[in-house]
Backbone as JSON Lines, residues from 0, in Angstrom:
{"i":0,"aa":"X","n":[-50.76,-10.74,20.06],"ca":[-50.32,-10.59,18.7],"c":[-50.68,-11.83,17.88]}
{"i":1,"aa":"X","n":[-50.51,-13.01,18.43],"ca":[-50.78,-14.25,17.73],"c":[-52.26,-14.36,17.36]}
{"i":2,"aa":"X","n":[-53.16,-13.97,18.24],"ca":[-54.59,-14.05,17.97],"c":[-54.98,-13.13,16.82]}
{"i":3,"aa":"X","n":[-54.39,-11.96,16.76],"ca":[-54.69,-11.01,15.69],"c":[-54.25,-11.59,14.34]}
{"i":4,"aa":"X","n":[-53.09,-12.23,14.29],"ca":[-52.61,-12.83,13.05],"c":[-53.52,-13.97,12.6]}
{"i":5,"aa":"X","n":[-54.0,-14.77,13.54],"ca":[-54.94,-15.85,13.2],"c":[-56.21,-15.28,12.59]}
{"i":6,"aa":"X","n":[-56.72,-14.23,13.19],"ca":[-57.95,-13.61,12.7],"c":[-57.75,-13.05,11.3]}
{"i":7,"aa":"X","n":[-56.62,-12.41,11.05],"ca":[-56.34,-11.88,9.72],"c":[-56.2,-13.0,8.7]}
{"i":8,"aa":"X","n":[-55.58,-14.13,9.09],"ca":[-55.45,-15.26,8.18],"c":[-56.81,-15.81,7.8]}
{"i":9,"aa":"X","n":[-57.75,-15.85,8.75],"ca":[-59.1,-16.35,8.46],"c":[-59.78,-15.46,7.44]}
{"i":10,"aa":"X","n":[-59.67,-14.16,7.58],"ca":[-60.32,-13.24,6.66],"c":[-59.63,-13.24,5.31]}
{"i":11,"aa":"X","n":[-58.3,-13.27,5.29],"ca":[-57.59,-13.2,4.01],"c":[-57.71,-14.48,3.23]}
{"i":12,"aa":"X","n":[-58.17,-15.58,3.83],"ca":[-58.34,-16.83,3.11],"c":[-59.46,-16.73,2.09]}
{"i":13,"aa":"X","n":[-60.43,-15.85,2.31],"ca":[-61.53,-15.68,1.38],"c":[-61.23,-14.62,0.36]}
{"i":14,"aa":"X","n":[-62.18,-14.42,-0.55],"ca":[-62.06,-13.39,-1.58],"c":[-62.6,-12.1,-1.02]}
{"i":15,"aa":"X","n":[-61.8,-11.05,-0.86],"ca":[-62.27,-9.83,-0.27],"c":[-63.37,-9.16,-1.07]}
{"i":16,"aa":"X","n":[-63.53,-9.5,-2.34],"ca":[-64.57,-8.92,-3.15],"c":[-65.95,-9.47,-2.83]}
{"i":17,"aa":"X","n":[-66.02,-10.59,-2.16],"ca":[-67.29,-11.2,-1.82],"c":[-67.96,-10.4,-0.72]}
{"i":18,"aa":"X","n":[-69.28,-10.26,-0.79],"ca":[-70.01,-9.46,0.18],"c":[-69.84,-9.99,1.6]}
{"i":19,"aa":"X","n":[-69.95,-11.31,1.79],"ca":[-69.8,-11.89,3.12],"c":[-68.41,-11.67,3.68]}
{"i":20,"aa":"X","n":[-67.41,-11.76,2.84],"ca":[-66.04,-11.54,3.29],"c":[-65.79,-10.08,3.6]}
{"i":21,"aa":"X","n":[-66.45,-9.19,2.88],"ca":[-66.33,-7.77,3.18],"c":[-66.92,-7.49,4.57]}
{"i":22,"aa":"X","n":[-68.02,-8.16,4.88],"ca":[-68.61,-8.01,6.22],"c":[-67.64,-8.53,7.28]}
{"i":23,"aa":"X","n":[-67.02,-9.68,7.0],"ca":[-66.06,-10.24,7.96],"c":[-64.86,-9.31,8.13]}
{"i":24,"aa":"X","n":[-64.43,-8.68,7.05],"ca":[-63.31,-7.76,7.15],"c":[-63.69,-6.56,8.02]}
{"i":25,"aa":"X","n":[-64.93,-6.07,7.85],"ca":[-65.4,-4.98,8.71],"c":[-65.44,-5.4,10.17]}
{"i":26,"aa":"X","n":[-65.91,-6.63,10.4],"ca":[-65.95,-7.15,11.76],"c":[-64.54,-7.25,12.36]}
{"i":27,"aa":"X","n":[-63.6,-7.71,11.55],"ca":[-62.22,-7.8,12.02],"c":[-61.67,-6.42,12.35]}
{"i":28,"aa":"X","n":[-61.91,-5.47,11.45],"ca":[-61.44,-4.1,11.71],"c":[-62.06,-3.54,12.99]}
{"i":29,"aa":"X","n":[-63.36,-3.82,13.2],"ca":[-64.02,-3.34,14.42],"c":[-63.43,-4.01,15.65]}
{"i":30,"aa":"X","n":[-63.14,-5.32,15.54],"ca":[-62.55,-6.03,16.68],"c":[-61.15,-5.48,16.99]}
{"i":31,"aa":"X","n":[-60.38,-5.19,15.95],"ca":[-59.04,-4.65,16.18],"c":[-59.11,-3.24,16.77]}
{"i":32,"aa":"X","n":[-60.07,-2.45,16.32],"ca":[-60.24,-1.1,16.88],"c":[-60.66,-1.19,18.36]}
{"i":33,"aa":"X","n":[-61.57,-2.12,18.66],"ca":[-61.99,-2.3,20.05],"c":[-60.81,-2.76,20.9]}
{"i":34,"aa":"X","n":[-59.95,-3.59,20.35],"ca":[-58.77,-4.06,21.09],"c":[-57.84,-2.9,21.4]}
{"i":35,"aa":"X","n":[-57.67,-2.0,20.44],"ca":[-56.81,-0.83,20.68],"c":[-57.39,0.03,21.8]}
{"i":36,"aa":"X","n":[-58.71,0.17,21.79],"ca":[-59.35,1.02,22.8],"c":[-59.4,0.36,24.17]}
{"i":37,"aa":"X","n":[-59.65,-0.98,24.19],"ca":[-59.82,-1.67,25.47],"c":[-58.52,-2.2,26.05]}
{"i":38,"aa":"X","n":[-57.54,-2.43,25.21],"ca":[-56.26,-2.94,25.7],"c":[-56.11,-4.42,25.47]}
{"i":39,"aa":"X","n":[-54.89,-4.9,25.78],"ca":[-54.55,-6.3,25.51],"c":[-55.32,-7.29,26.37]}
{"i":40,"aa":"X","n":[-55.81,-6.88,27.53],"ca":[-56.49,-7.84,28.4],"c":[-57.79,-8.37,27.79]}
{"i":41,"aa":"X","n":[-58.36,-7.66,26.82],"ca":[-59.6,-8.1,26.17],"c":[-59.35,-8.74,24.8]}
{"i":42,"aa":"X","n":[-58.08,-8.88,24.44],"ca":[-57.75,-9.38,23.11],"c":[-58.31,-10.76,22.84]}
{"i":43,"aa":"X","n":[-58.12,-11.7,23.74],"ca":[-58.59,-13.06,23.49],"c":[-60.12,-13.11,23.4]}
{"i":44,"aa":"X","n":[-60.82,-12.33,24.2],"ca":[-62.29,-12.3,24.13],"c":[-62.74,-11.72,22.79]}
{"i":45,"aa":"X","n":[-62.07,-10.68,22.32],"ca":[-62.44,-10.08,21.03],"c":[-62.18,-11.05,19.87]}
{"i":46,"aa":"X","n":[-61.05,-11.73,19.93],"ca":[-60.72,-12.69,18.87],"c":[-61.71,-13.85,18.89]}
{"i":47,"aa":"X","n":[-62.03,-14.34,20.09],"ca":[-63.01,-15.42,20.19],"c":[-64.36,-15.0,19.62]}
{"i":48,"aa":"X","n":[-64.76,-13.77,19.91],"ca":[-66.02,-13.27,19.38],"c":[-65.98,-13.21,17.85]}
{"i":49,"aa":"X","n":[-64.87,-12.73,17.31],"ca":[-64.74,-12.66,15.86],"c":[-64.75,-14.06,15.24]}
{"i":50,"aa":"X","n":[-64.03,-14.98,15.85],"ca":[-63.99,-16.34,15.31],"c":[-65.35,-17.01,15.4]}
{"i":51,"aa":"X","n":[-66.16,-16.68,16.4],"ca":[-67.53,-17.18,16.46],"c":[-68.34,-16.69,15.27]}
{"i":52,"aa":"X","n":[-68.13,-15.44,14.89],"ca":[-68.83,-14.9,13.72],"c":[-68.37,-15.61,12.44]}
{"i":53,"aa":"X","n":[-67.08,-15.9,12.36],"ca":[-66.57,-16.65,11.2],"c":[-67.19,-18.04,11.17]}
{"i":54,"aa":"X","n":[-67.28,-18.69,12.33],"ca":[-67.91,-20.01,12.4],"c":[-69.36,-19.96,11.95]}
{"i":55,"aa":"X","n":[-70.09,-18.92,12.38],"ca":[-71.48,-18.79,11.96],"c":[-71.58,-18.61,10.46]}
{"i":56,"aa":"X","n":[-70.7,-17.81,9.9],"ca":[-70.69,-17.59,8.44],"c":[-70.4,-18.9,7.71]}
{"i":57,"aa":"X","n":[-69.41,-19.62,8.2],"ca":[-69.06,-20.89,7.6],"c":[-70.21,-21.88,7.69]}
{"i":58,"aa":"X","n":[-70.85,-21.95,8.85],"ca":[-72.0,-22.84,9.01],"c":[-73.12,-22.5,8.04]}
{"i":59,"aa":"X","n":[-73.38,-21.22,7.85],"ca":[-74.46,-20.84,6.93],"c":[-74.11,-21.21,5.49]}
{"i":60,"aa":"X","n":[-72.84,-21.06,5.12],"ca":[-72.42,-21.43,3.77],"c":[-72.55,-22.94,3.58]}
{"i":61,"aa":"X","n":[-72.11,-23.71,4.56],"ca":[-72.19,-25.16,4.45],"c":[-73.65,-25.61,4.42]}
{"i":62,"aa":"X","n":[-74.5,-25.03,5.28],"ca":[-75.92,-25.38,5.28],"c":[-76.55,-25.09,3.92]}
{"i":63,"aa":"X","n":[-76.25,-23.93,3.36],"ca":[-76.81,-23.57,2.06],"c":[-76.36,-24.55,0.99]}
{"i":64,"aa":"X","n":[-75.08,-24.92,1.01],"ca":[-74.55,-25.85,0.01],"c":[-75.18,-27.23,0.17]}
{"i":65,"aa":"X","n":[-75.34,-27.69,1.4],"ca":[-75.94,-29.01,1.63],"c":[-77.4,-29.0,1.18]}
{"i":66,"aa":"X","n":[-78.13,-27.93,1.48],"ca":[-79.53,-27.85,1.03],"c":[-79.62,-27.87,-0.49]}
{"i":67,"aa":"X","n":[-78.72,-27.15,-1.16],"ca":[-78.74,-27.1,-2.62],"c":[-78.43,-28.48,-3.2]}
{"i":68,"aa":"X","n":[-77.42,-29.16,-2.65],"ca":[-77.08,-30.48,-3.17],"c":[-78.19,-31.49,-2.88]}
{"i":69,"aa":"X","n":[-78.83,-31.39,-1.73],"ca":[-79.94,-32.28,-1.41],"c":[-81.1,-32.05,-2.37]}
{"i":70,"aa":"X","n":[-81.39,-30.8,-2.67],"ca":[-82.47,-30.49,-3.61],"c":[-82.13,-31.04,-5.0]}
{"i":71,"aa":"X","n":[-80.89,-30.89,-5.43],"ca":[-80.48,-31.42,-6.73],"c":[-80.6,-32.94,-6.76]}
{"i":72,"aa":"X","n":[-80.21,-33.57,-5.66],"ca":[-80.29,-35.03,-5.58],"c":[-81.75,-35.49,-5.63]}
{"i":73,"aa":"X","n":[-82.63,-34.77,-4.94],"ca":[-84.04,-35.12,-4.96],"c":[-84.64,-34.92,-6.35]}
{"i":74,"aa":"X","n":[-84.18,-33.89,-7.08],"ca":[-84.65,-33.68,-8.45],"c":[-84.21,-34.83,-9.35]}
{"i":75,"aa":"X","n":[-82.98,-35.28,-9.19],"ca":[-82.49,-36.39,-9.99],"c":[-83.29,-37.65,-9.69]}
{"i":76,"aa":"X","n":[-83.57,-37.9,-8.42],"ca":[-84.37,-39.06,-8.05],"c":[-85.78,-38.95,-8.6]}
{"i":77,"aa":"X","n":[-86.36,-37.75,-8.53],"ca":[-87.72,-37.56,-9.05],"c":[-87.76,-37.78,-10.55]}
{"i":78,"aa":"X","n":[-86.77,-37.3,-11.27],"ca":[-86.73,-37.52,-12.72],"c":[-86.56,-38.99,-13.04]}
{"i":79,"aa":"X","n":[-85.74,-39.68,-12.24],"ca":[-85.54,-41.11,-12.47],"c":[-86.8,-41.9,-12.2]}
{"i":80,"aa":"X","n":[-87.6,-41.5,-11.22],"ca":[-88.83,-42.21,-10.89],"c":[-89.87,-42.05,-11.99]}
{"i":81,"aa":"X","n":[-89.83,-40.96,-12.73],"ca":[-90.78,-40.75,-13.83],"c":[-90.38,-41.53,-15.07]}
{"i":82,"aa":"X","n":[-89.23,-42.15,-15.04],"ca":[-88.83,-42.96,-16.18],"c":[-88.01,-42.2,-17.21]}
{"i":83,"aa":"X","n":[-87.57,-41.03,-16.87],"ca":[-86.73,-40.27,-17.79],"c":[-85.39,-40.95,-17.95]}
{"i":84,"aa":"X","n":[-84.86,-40.9,-19.14],"ca":[-83.56,-41.53,-19.39],"c":[-82.47,-40.5,-19.37]}
{"i":85,"aa":"X","n":[-81.29,-40.96,-19.11],"ca":[-80.14,-40.07,-19.18],"c":[-79.91,-39.69,-20.64]}
{"i":86,"aa":"X","n":[-79.39,-38.51,-20.87],"ca":[-79.21,-38.05,-22.25],"c":[-78.25,-38.94,-23.03]}
{"i":87,"aa":"X","n":[-77.32,-39.61,-22.38],"ca":[-76.36,-40.46,-23.07],"c":[-76.95,-41.79,-23.49]}
{"i":88,"aa":"X","n":[-78.15,-42.16,-23.02],"ca":[-78.77,-43.43,-23.32],"c":[-80.0,-43.23,-24.21]}
{"i":89,"aa":"X","n":[-79.97,-42.26,-25.08],"ca":[-81.14,-41.93,-25.89],"c":[-81.26,-42.87,-27.08]}
{"i":90,"aa":"X","n":[-82.47,-42.93,-27.64],"ca":[-82.73,-43.75,-28.81],"c":[-81.91,-43.25,-29.99]}
{"i":91,"aa":"X","n":[-81.79,-41.96,-30.14],"ca":[-81.04,-41.39,-31.25],"c":[-79.58,-41.8,-31.25]}
{"i":92,"aa":"X","n":[-78.99,-41.86,-30.06],"ca":[-77.59,-42.27,-29.98],"c":[-77.43,-43.72,-30.38]}
{"i":93,"aa":"X","n":[-78.31,-44.57,-29.91],"ca":[-78.22,-46.0,-30.26],"c":[-78.44,-46.21,-31.76]}
{"i":94,"aa":"X","n":[-79.42,-45.49,-32.32],"ca":[-79.69,-45.6,-33.75],"c":[-78.5,-45.12,-34.56]}
{"i":95,"aa":"X","n":[-77.93,-44.0,-34.16],"ca":[-76.76,-43.47,-34.86],"c":[-75.59,-44.43,-34.81]}
{"i":96,"aa":"X","n":[-75.39,-45.06,-33.65],"ca":[-74.3,-46.02,-33.53],"c":[-74.52,-47.2,-34.46]}
{"i":97,"aa":"X","n":[-75.76,-47.67,-34.55],"ca":[-76.07,-48.8,-35.43],"c":[-75.84,-48.43,-36.89]}
{"i":98,"aa":"X","n":[-76.26,-47.24,-37.3],"ca":[-76.07,-46.81,-38.69],"c":[-74.58,-46.69,-39.03]}
{"i":99,"aa":"X","n":[-73.82,-46.09,-38.13],"ca":[-72.38,-45.94,-38.37],"c":[-71.7,-47.3,-38.47]}
{"i":100,"aa":"X","n":[-72.1,-48.23,-37.6],"ca":[-71.46,-49.54,-37.65],"c":[-71.83,-50.28,-38.94]}
{"i":101,"aa":"X","n":[-73.05,-50.1,-39.45],"ca":[-73.41,-50.73,-40.72],"c":[-72.66,-50.1,-41.9]}
{"i":102,"aa":"X","n":[-72.5,-48.79,-41.86],"ca":[-71.75,-48.13,-42.93],"c":[-70.29,-48.59,-42.92]}
{"i":103,"aa":"X","n":[-69.71,-48.7,-41.74],"ca":[-68.32,-49.18,-41.65],"c":[-68.2,-50.67,-41.95]}
{"i":104,"aa":"X","n":[-69.31,-51.4,-41.88],"ca":[-69.28,-52.84,-42.16],"c":[-68.93,-53.11,-43.62]}
{"i":105,"aa":"X","n":[-69.3,-52.2,-44.5],"ca":[-69.06,-52.43,-45.93],"c":[-67.56,-52.52,-46.23]}
{"i":106,"aa":"X","n":[-66.76,-51.5,-45.86],"ca":[-65.33,-51.65,-46.16],"c":[-64.66,-52.74,-45.33]}
{"i":107,"aa":"X","n":[-65.13,-52.95,-44.09],"ca":[-64.53,-54.03,-43.29],"c":[-64.81,-55.39,-43.91]}
{"i":108,"aa":"X","n":[-66.01,-55.57,-44.45],"ca":[-66.34,-56.84,-45.12],"c":[-65.45,-57.04,-46.34]}
{"i":109,"aa":"X","n":[-65.27,-55.98,-47.12],"ca":[-64.44,-56.09,-48.32],"c":[-63.0,-56.42,-47.96]}
{"i":110,"aa":"X","n":[-62.48,-55.77,-46.93],"ca":[-61.1,-56.05,-46.5],"c":[-60.97,-57.48,-46.03]}
{"i":111,"aa":"X","n":[-61.97,-57.96,-45.25],"ca":[-61.93,-59.34,-44.75],"c":[-61.98,-60.36,-45.86]}
{"i":112,"aa":"X","n":[-62.85,-60.14,-46.88],"ca":[-62.98,-61.1,-47.99],"c":[-61.72,-61.11,-48.85]}
{"i":113,"aa":"X","n":[-61.16,-59.94,-49.13],"ca":[-59.98,-59.86,-49.98],"c":[-58.79,-60.55,-49.32]}
{"i":114,"aa":"X","n":[-58.65,-60.4,-48.03],"ca":[-57.47,-60.92,-47.34],"c":[-57.62,-62.36,-46.88]}
{"i":115,"aa":"X","n":[-58.85,-62.79,-46.5],"ca":[-58.97,-64.14,-45.91],"c":[-60.22,-64.87,-46.38]}
{"i":116,"aa":"X","n":[-60.84,-64.45,-47.44],"ca":[-62.05,-65.09,-47.99],"c":[-63.17,-65.15,-46.93]}
{"i":117,"aa":"X","n":[-63.87,-66.32,-46.87],"ca":[-65.02,-66.42,-45.95],"c":[-64.64,-66.28,-44.49]}
{"i":118,"aa":"X","n":[-63.52,-66.87,-44.0],"ca":[-63.17,-66.66,-42.59],"c":[-62.92,-65.18,-42.27]}
{"i":119,"aa":"X","n":[-62.35,-64.43,-43.18],"ca":[-62.13,-63.01,-42.95],"c":[-63.44,-62.24,-42.84]}
{"i":120,"aa":"X","n":[-64.42,-62.61,-43.7],"ca":[-65.74,-61.99,-43.64],"c":[-66.42,-62.29,-42.31]}
{"i":121,"aa":"X","n":[-66.33,-63.55,-41.87],"ca":[-66.96,-63.94,-40.6],"c":[-66.31,-63.23,-39.4]}
{"i":122,"aa":"X","n":[-65.01,-63.08,-39.44],"ca":[-64.32,-62.39,-38.35],"c":[-64.71,-60.92,-38.33]}
{"i":123,"aa":"X","n":[-64.79,-60.29,-39.5],"ca":[-65.18,-58.87,-39.56],"c":[-66.59,-58.69,-39.0]}
{"i":124,"aa":"X","n":[-67.53,-59.54,-39.45],"ca":[-68.91,-59.39,-38.96],"c":[-69.03,-59.82,-37.49]}
{"i":125,"aa":"X","n":[-68.22,-60.75,-37.05],"ca":[-68.23,-61.1,-35.62],"c":[-67.8,-59.91,-34.77]}
{"i":126,"aa":"X","n":[-66.8,-59.18,-35.26],"ca":[-66.36,-57.97,-34.54],"c":[-67.43,-56.89,-34.53]}
{"i":127,"aa":"X","n":[-68.11,-56.72,-35.66],"ca":[-69.17,-55.71,-35.74],"c":[-70.31,-56.05,-34.79]}
{"i":128,"aa":"X","n":[-70.72,-57.31,-34.81],"ca":[-71.8,-57.75,-33.91],"c":[-71.37,-57.62,-32.45]}
{"i":129,"aa":"X","n":[-70.13,-57.98,-32.17],"ca":[-69.64,-57.88,-30.79],"c":[-69.62,-56.45,-30.28]}
{"i":130,"aa":"X","n":[-69.16,-55.52,-31.1],"ca":[-69.12,-54.11,-30.7],"c":[-70.54,-53.59,-30.45]}
{"i":131,"aa":"X","n":[-71.48,-53.94,-31.35],"ca":[-72.86,-53.5,-31.18],"c":[-73.5,-54.11,-29.94]}
{"i":132,"aa":"X","n":[-73.23,-55.38,-29.69],"ca":[-73.78,-56.03,-28.5],"c":[-73.22,-55.41,-27.23]}
{"i":133,"aa":"X","n":[-71.95,-55.12,-27.24],"ca":[-71.33,-54.48,-26.09],"c":[-71.92,-53.09,-25.86]}
{"i":134,"aa":"X","n":[-72.1,-52.35,-26.93],"ca":[-72.67,-51.0,-26.81],"c":[-74.11,-51.06,-26.29]}
{"i":135,"aa":"X","n":[-74.87,-52.04,-26.73],"ca":[-76.27,-52.16,-26.29],"c":[-76.36,-52.61,-24.84]}
{"i":136,"aa":"X","n":[-75.39,-53.38,-24.38],"ca":[-75.46,-53.93,-23.03],"c":[-74.85,-53.07,-21.95]}
{"i":137,"aa":"X","n":[-74.02,-52.12,-22.32],"ca":[-73.34,-51.28,-21.33],"c":[-74.08,-49.97,-21.2]}
{"i":138,"aa":"X","n":[-74.45,-49.62,-19.97],"ca":[-75.09,-48.33,-19.73],"c":[-74.0,-47.27,-19.6]}
{"i":139,"aa":"X","n":[-74.24,-46.13,-20.17],"ca":[-73.21,-45.08,-20.05],"c":[-73.1,-44.59,-18.62]}
{"i":140,"aa":"X","n":[-71.9,-44.19,-18.27],"ca":[-71.67,-43.63,-16.94],"c":[-72.28,-42.25,-16.86]}
{"i":141,"aa":"X","n":[-72.72,-41.92,-15.68],"ca":[-73.29,-40.59,-15.47],"c":[-72.17,-39.56,-15.57]}
{"i":142,"aa":"X","n":[-72.4,-38.57,-16.37],"ca":[-71.39,-37.53,-16.52],"c":[-71.38,-36.66,-15.29]}
{"i":143,"aa":"X","n":[-70.2,-36.33,-14.85],"ca":[-70.07,-35.47,-13.68],"c":[-70.24,-34.03,-14.11]}
{"i":144,"aa":"X","n":[-71.18,-33.36,-13.46],"ca":[-71.44,-31.98,-13.81],"c":[-70.38,-31.09,-13.2]}
{"i":145,"aa":"X","n":[-70.08,-29.99,-13.87],"ca":[-69.07,-29.1,-13.32],"c":[-69.5,-28.55,-11.97]}
{"i":146,"aa":"X","n":[-68.56,-28.42,-11.08],"ca":[-68.82,-27.95,-9.73],"c":[-69.01,-26.43,-9.75]}
{"i":147,"aa":"X","n":[-70.04,-25.98,-9.0],"ca":[-70.26,-24.56,-8.9],"c":[-69.22,-23.96,-7.96]}
{"i":148,"aa":"X","n":[-68.76,-22.75,-8.24],"ca":[-67.8,-22.14,-7.33],"c":[-68.45,-21.9,-5.97]}
{"i":149,"aa":"X","n":[-67.68,-22.1,-4.94],"ca":[-68.22,-21.92,-3.6],"c":[-68.28,-20.45,-3.26]}
{"i":150,"aa":"X","n":[-68.94,-20.16,-2.17],"ca":[-69.04,-18.78,-1.71],"c":[-67.69,-18.26,-1.22]}
{"i":151,"aa":"X","n":[-66.77,-19.16,-0.92],"ca":[-65.47,-18.76,-0.39],"c":[-64.44,-18.62,-1.5]}
{"i":152,"aa":"X","n":[-64.78,-19.11,-2.7],"ca":[-63.86,-19.0,-3.83],"c":[-64.23,-17.8,-4.66]}
{"i":153,"aa":"X","n":[-63.3,-17.35,-5.5],"ca":[-63.53,-16.17,-6.34],"c":[-64.38,-16.42,-7.49]}
C-alpha cells in the first residue's frame, strides 16, 4: 500500500494536463492494473519499474533544461565577444541622462544662487557633476530575465 501511495504522489506532483505527465499517469494506471492481476508479491517490482520511468523522465527534462541554458549562455558570450553592449549601457541612455541633468541644472543653479550666492552655485554644480561622473563610471547591472516555466509546472 505504501509503494502505491508514493507512486501516486510522484504523478500528482506534476500538472496532469502536460503530455509527459499524462504518459506517466497512464504508466501508473498500467502498473496498478498489473499489480491487481499479479498480486502483492510483485508490487515492489512494479513500483520500482514505474519509479525508474519517472527518473528517466526527470533526467530528460533536466538534460533539456541544461542544454537550453548552456546554449543561452554561449549566445551571451558570443554576443559579448563581438563587442555588443548591453541595452542598459547604450549611447542614447547616457546622452539622455546628460540632457536631463543639464535641464535640471538651471533651476538648481537658481536655487543655489538665491539661497547661498556663489557657494550655493558651486555646491549645486558639484552635485550635478558628481551625479554625472557616478553615472558614467558605474556599469548597469545585468537585468535578470524572467524564468521560463518548467516542464513540471503548469
